[in-house]
N, C-alpha and C positions, 0 to 999 in steps of 0.2 A: 421150200416151202411148197404147199401144191395150191394152186390157184383155182379157182371152182367159181362157177355163176351162181348167182343168189338173186334175192326181187331188189339189191340196189347192186350189184358186181355185173357185168357184161363184158365177156371177151369175144374176141374178132383177130383171124387168123391176122387179117391185113387192111389196108386203106381201100382195098379193092370192094371191101363190104359196108364202104361210108355210110349209103343209105340206107342200111339194116341198123344200123350204129344210132344216127341220129332220131329213125324212131324209135330206139332201146331207152336213148337220152329224153325224149320226152313222156315216153312211157311212164320211166324210172321219177320223173319230176311229179309225174300227175301223183303219184302213189308216195312217193317218200320226200320229195322237195329236195333230197341230194343223193349223190350216186358216186361210180367209179365206172373205169373203163379203159379196156386194154387192146392195142393193137398189137398182134406179133404173139399172140397166144391163140389156140384151138380151142372152141369149147369147151372140148373134154380136158383142158387142162397141160395140154402140150405146149413147149412156150418151141415156136419155130422165129421169130423172128421177122423183121423187115429192113428193105432198105428205108433209111430218114434222111432227109436234108431240111433244110432252112426252108424250102418251097412246099416240102409235105405240111411242115407243120401249121405252115400260116393257110396253103389251103385247106386244111381241116379246122383252122379256126373262123374261115371263109364261111365256109361251106353249111359250118352249124350255125354260123350268123344270118346267113341267108335262107335256113330251111324250117329255123324253126322260132315260130310265134308266139309269145311276146319274145326277144332276143336272148338268147344264155350266152354269159360270156366265162368255158368252163378252163381252169389251170391245164394248159397242154406241157406235159414237160417229158424227155426223152428220157428213160432208164436201161440201164443194163441188167437182164436178168439172165442167169447161168451163160453168162458168156452172148447172150445176144441182145440185139441193139430192139427196144419193145416202145411204144408210144404211150404213155399213160394222163388220163386227163378225168379229172376231179369236178364235178360241176353240182350247181344246186339254185335253188331259186321256189320261191313262192308265189308268182305273179301266174297263177293257177288260174285255166286248164294253159298245157303247153300245146301247142299244135307243130305235128310235122308234118312238111308238102300237104301242109291246111286238112288237116284229118287227125284228131285225138286217139291217143293209146292209153291203157293203163298197164302197168307191170302187174303180171300175174303167176308166181314162181318165177319162171326164168323166159317165160313166155310173153309178147307185148299183144293184149289184145284190144282191137279197136272199139271205141267207145261205140253205143247208138244214141240215138237225139235223148233217152229219157237218162242214159247215163250221164252224160254231156250236161244236163241240165243239173243233176245233184253235184257234180265237179263244181259249178259256177256256185253254187251254195256256199262246197264245202273254201271257195274261196276265200269267203269274206271272215273264215275262222284263223289262217293260218297268216303269223308275221316271221319275217326273218329275226326280226329282237325276241324272241321266246323262246327259243332255240338258244340251247347250254353252251355256253361260255367255254372256250379251253382254261380261261384264266381263274383265278383265284381270288380268295376276301383279300391274302398279301399283295396282290398287284393295285388292290387302289389304292389310287392316291390321294390319304385321306386330310392335309389342307384342302384340296378343289372338294373332296367330300365334306368338312367343316364350315367351309366359304360359303357351299351352296345350302348347308342349311341355317345358316346365318341370316342368311340374302332371304330365302324361304320365309324365316321368322318374319323379318322385317316388314316383306311383303305380305303376312297374313294370310297363306296360302297353306301351312302346314303348322299344326299345333304342339308340335314334337321335338326336345332338343336332340342334338348329337350324344350318343351316351358310346357306342363303339362300333364298329365296320358292319359286323355281323346284324346287330341288331337295327341299325339305320337303315342297311339297304334291304334288308326285309320288309321294312316300315314302308319303304319307294318301291314295294312291289318290285324288286330288281333281283329275286331267289329264288331256289325253286331247289328246296329242302336245304340242303351245305351249298349248292352251287351256282352261280352264277347264270343269270341271264346276258344274251349279248348286248342288250341294250345295258347296262351295267360297264360294258366294257367298253363302249364307244362314250358315255357318259364320263367315266370316272377312270377309265383305267390308261396311264399314259401310250404304253406298250401293246402299240395295235396296227392294225392297216389304214387305218385312218388317216386322208391327207388329203391337203389343198394344194396343186400346182396354181402358181402366182408367177404373173408376169407383166414387163412393161417393155410394148413395141413400136416401135419409131414411124414406120406409119399409121395406114389404117388395113394392114394384112399381118400376117406371122412371121414375113420374110425375115426382118430384121429386129432383132430384141436388144434392150437396151438395161435389162435385168430379168435374171428370171431363178425362180427359187420354188421349193413344196417345204410346205408346215406341215407339222408335225405334231401329235398328242391329242387328248380327248377334245370333246364339244367344248367345253367350257376355255382349255385353252386355245382352240382354234379362232373362234369367234373371240379373242381378244387379239392374238397374233394377226388373222384377218384384218381386225378394225382398226390396228399399228399401219400397218402394211398398204393398205386405201388411204392413211391419214398422211403416211409418209409422201405418198405419191400424187397426191392428188393436186392439184391448182390452191390456193387458198388467197383470197383478197383482204387487204384492212379498210373499216372503216373506223372514223374515228364517231365516237357518239357522246352524249352526257355526260357518261360514265366514263370513258376513256376508251381506247384503241380497242376494238373486236375484231377478231379472226374469223372469214369466213369462209367455208370452205364451196368448193364448185356445185359440189352436189351437200344435199342435208344429210349430215349424219343419223340422225336414226333412219331415213330411209334406207341409208349403208346398213346399218347395221339388221333392221327389218330384213332386208335382202339373203344378208348372210346365217343369220337363225332362220329364216326359211328353206334356207337351200342344204342348212344340216338336217333341218326335223324330216322335210319331206325323200330326201334322196334314196334313192333305191340302194339298198348298201348288202345285196347280193352281187352289185357290179364290182368288179374290183378299178374301175376305173377311177379316179379321185374329180372333186368337185375342183373349178377353175373359177382364178379372179384372173383378169386379164385389160390393161391399161390397152388404149389406143389413142391414138393422134386425134379422133373425133370422138370417144366412147367409152365407157367401163364398162365391162359386161363380169356379170356371177352366174356362175353356169353349176346345175348340178344336175345330176342322173336319174333324176327322177320323173317318171313320164306325166304330164298333168293327165289328172284325172277322164277317160273318157265321155264323149258327151256333154262337156263342158266346155267353156273358156274362160278367159283370165275375166271377162267382163261379166259374168255371173257371181263372183266375189266380191268385183269392184263397185257396181253397181246396182247389183240385185243383191238377195237377201238368202243367197243359197248358203248351205250350213256347210261348216267343213267337214273336206275329206281326210282321212289320216291316215297315212301310210304308215307309219313308226307310233302307235299311240301311246306306248312307250316311253317314249322317246318325248313326244309331245308332250304328257302330263306330266315331265318332272320337267322341261324347259317352263314350262307355266306355272308349276309352283315357285321357282326362283323368278318368275316375272318378266323372261326373255321372251317366253310369249305372253302380251298383255291378254287374249282373248281370243277363242276360237275361230276361224276364220277370218280373221280381221288384217292378216299381212299381208296383204295384195293392195287393198283398201288403204292402210298404212303409208305402204311404200309411194302410192299414187298419191294420198292426199299431201304426203309431205315436200313432193316433186311440183307439186301443183302450184302450193304456197309459194316454195322458192321460183316458179317461171323454169324450172328444169324438166325437159322432156325425157320419158321415162315409156318404156316398151316392154310389153312381152311375150316370149316368143316360146309356142309349143314345137318341140323338138322332136322328131324320131328316136334319140337317142337320150332324150332330159326335158332339162326347163332351163332358161334363159331369159335374166333380169337386162335389160340394157338402160344404161343410163349417158343421154345424148349431151356430152360436154358443150358447153355455150359457144355458137356461131357453128355448130355441125349440126345438119339437117338427115336424117333417116332415106336411105330408098323410098322411092315414089310406090314402089310394089309392097309394103310392110304397114301395118297396120299398128298404128300406135295408138296412144290414149288420149297423151295432152296432143293440142296445137305447138307447131313450132315457136320457138322464140326466136329471136335475131339478136345476134351480139353490135356495141357497134364496129363499123368497120375496119377504122383503129385503135380497136382496143386495146391498151399496153398487154404486155405478157404477163400473164400472172404466175408468181409464184407459190411452191411448194412450202410447207411450213418448213423443211429443212432448207431449201435456200433461205426463204427468211430470215431465218435461225443465223444462220452463214455470211448474211448481210451485215446483221446485228454484229457478230463477233468482230469481223475483218472492219468494221468501221471504229472498233475502240483499241485494235488491236492489229497495224497495217502488216506487224512483221512474223504473225503469227504461219506458225508449219501446218500441214497437213497432219503431219502425229497429232499434234495438239487438238487443234480442229477434232479428229476423230476423239480422241479421249474428251472434249466439252460436250460433244452432242451423243456421247455413247454410239457410236457407229463405227462400221470397219472403213480403213483407207479408199479403198475400193471405190464405197457409198461416197466419201466425201468427196473423190475425185473427180469421179460423174456427175454429181450436182452442181461445183465449180466449172466443169466444162459446160454445163449449160446455161451457168450463168455469164460465162463468156460469151457463149454464138446467141445469148437475149443481147450484149452488151450493157450489162449490170454490174461488170467485175471485170478491171485489168490486172495483170502480173505487171510492174514495172522492174526491168533488172531480172537477173538472173534466178535461177531458185533457192539457191544457196544465200546470194548477199540481195536480193529486190526486196518487193514490198507489194503489198495489194493498195489498188486501186477503187475503192468503190464511186461509179459511176452514176 
């Protein structure tokens, strides 16, 4: 195979030309929003190779991240070409314009032309016409999860936000404007295909930092599946308290579920899908965090959408519209306000943080106060000094089951609660540490005692 440069392909003989390569990446993104770059190949196509170490790959990644704004996250791999070691970069992005070392460039043939102020102005206008979700996906109609699509149409019909029924995959996807010709858009891939790159990293940490984790996992699937999986994970690991009401026993979560759901949907709706980093849900001793990779709109603050009447700014309009049809989004621009109001009503403190790498929603657990240098929306709420240890939903169920069967085994608990053995053991250990459960006798012949 003969390698040659083009408007979307750049060749460099070695990483000694990294600065020029970075300018090429920015120029190609500004013209085509995606491209490829090779180190170890001369611009005439001769393959020369180069020495490569893990540090080489890390240095390339860091230099690109530090030198291009908005940030770019290329896929960087080592390739053997004609028995020689080369480095291959694949990159994409739609957050125009991209600046390399503080200047804007445009790809013209195989050259990188520095833009004038007038040309840069035109590029800013173009920014509003390009979205990742409008690109063609490599998935096909056969990859669509039909039960998910049918359930979505049923939900959207019930919400009275669409007026057509499910007929077949192609016709239905086309009516949702997720098809270009016979090919799926990337929006359809993340909404209705299980086999995609979308993931959410979830974890429970022992303290207030990430040094020691008690549980860690990765959730995968389409957007609707991830919403459901995320809600289940949070419900399982949140603290719950029981209250007796005239209608019976009521279990109340430490953070309102509608605030949690809004934050999850928001994070998937507004994330930056060009960034390979996944969203995150993290439990700490003093807080619950929901993070996404989408940067908050420039010149705006969360308060603009909570206390003022700013209109919604959509990063992914097709995805947002689809979630609106199924009423996963109640109405435009209301997500942060609904989170804030639900937390205010429940006297839970919530904080919205604009990060360089994305956006973070922090729910403070009762009794925890944020650092004094952080801007929050609600006033702190203090828990009683001697408040009893609050149990999660699964821990309450373990107590109920053990109360009626003191000799029950880990395996039977696992079967009854539909949780793996490790999860059961971890929650029982927590109950023991909290003084709520004791084991009398040996593992084989002993029994449980609820304290």
